[in-house]
C-alpha positions as CSV (number, residue, x, y, z in Angstrom):
1,M,6.2,-15.6,47.5
2,K,4.2,-15.2,44.3
3,K,4.9,-12.2,42.0
4,S,2.1,-9.9,41.2
5,M,1.0,-9.6,37.6
6,I,2.6,-6.2,37.2
7,E,5.9,-7.5,38.5
8,Y,5.7,-10.4,36.1
9,I,5.1,-8.1,33.2
10,L,7.9,-5.7,34.2
11,D,10.3,-8.7,34.4
12,L,9.4,-9.7,30.9
13,T,9.9,-6.3,29.5
14,E,13.2,-5.5,31.0
15,Q,15.7,-4.2,28.4
16,K,18.0,-7.2,28.9
17,N,15.2,-9.6,28.1
18,I,14.1,-7.6,25.0
19,N,17.6,-7.5,23.6
20,H,17.9,-11.2,24.1
21,R,14.7,-11.9,22.2
22,M,15.6,-9.5,19.4
23,S,19.0,-11.2,18.9
24,K,17.2,-14.4,18.2
25,L,15.2,-13.0,15.2
26,K,16.0,-14.5,11.9
27,S,18.3,-12.5,9.7
28,P,17.2,-11.9,6.0
29,N,20.3,-13.7,4.8
30,K,18.8,-17.0,5.8
31,Y,16.1,-16.5,3.3
32,E,18.4,-16.3,0.3
33,R,18.2,-19.5,-1.8
34,L,21.5,-21.2,-2.6
35,H,23.4,-18.1,-1.5
36,I,22.0,-16.3,-4.5
37,K,19.7,-13.4,-4.1
38,I,16.5,-13.7,-6.0
39,D,16.7,-10.1,-7.0
40,D,20.0,-10.8,-8.9
41,Q,18.2,-13.5,-11.0
42,L,15.5,-11.2,-12.2
43,C,15.9,-9.4,-15.6
44,L,14.0,-6.6,-17.3
45,C,13.2,-7.1,-21.0
46,S,14.0,-4.0,-23.0
47,G,11.5,-5.1,-25.8
48,C,8.3,-5.9,-23.8
49,D,9.2,-4.2,-20.5
50,R,8.4,-7.3,-18.5
51,V,10.4,-8.8,-15.6
52,W,11.5,-12.4,-16.2
53,K,13.9,-15.0,-14.9
54,K,15.4,-18.3,-16.0
55,N,14.1,-21.2,-14.0
56,R,16.1,-24.1,-12.9
57,K,16.0,-27.3,-15.0
58,M,13.6,-29.1,-12.7
59,Y,10.7,-26.8,-13.5
60,A,8.4,-27.4,-16.5
61,R,8.9,-23.9,-17.9
62,S,12.4,-22.7,-18.6
63,V,11.5,-19.0,-18.2
64,E,9.1,-17.4,-15.8
65,Y,7.5,-14.0,-16.7
66,F,5.9,-11.6,-14.2
67,R,3.1,-9.2,-14.8
68,K,3.9,-5.6,-15.7
69,N,4.3,-3.3,-12.7
70,H,4.2,-6.2,-10.4
71,I,7.9,-6.2,-9.5
72,P,9.9,-3.0,-9.2
73,T,12.3,-2.6,-12.1
74,I,15.0,-0.4,-10.4
75,G,18.3,-2.1,-10.4
76,K,17.3,-5.0,-12.7
77,K,19.6,-6.2,-15.5
78,R,18.4,-5.1,-18.9
79,L,18.3,-8.3,-21.1
80,T,16.1,-9.2,-23.9
81,C,13.7,-12.1,-23.0
82,P,13.6,-15.3,-25.1
83,N,10.1,-14.4,-26.5
84,C,11.4,-11.1,-27.9
85,K,14.5,-12.8,-29.3
86,K,12.3,-15.2,-31.3
87,R,10.5,-12.3,-33.0
């Protein structure tokens, strides 16, 4: 016997099925690169107030700078960037 559309929808939305689908969602830990959080790599320059990070050796630029007010600065390490050290 075929199920009606309403019975089919009710079967899909049972709490057991919802919990099963929710448990399969990807956790945010899987998005961390090389087991290092990206937020831990970002630094705030005390001289120019820009957020920057050191790039890995395979990139053309050794340091990457981000625009002011583009990334929140709360909880960032306060280190002087290489441009301000040269001055």
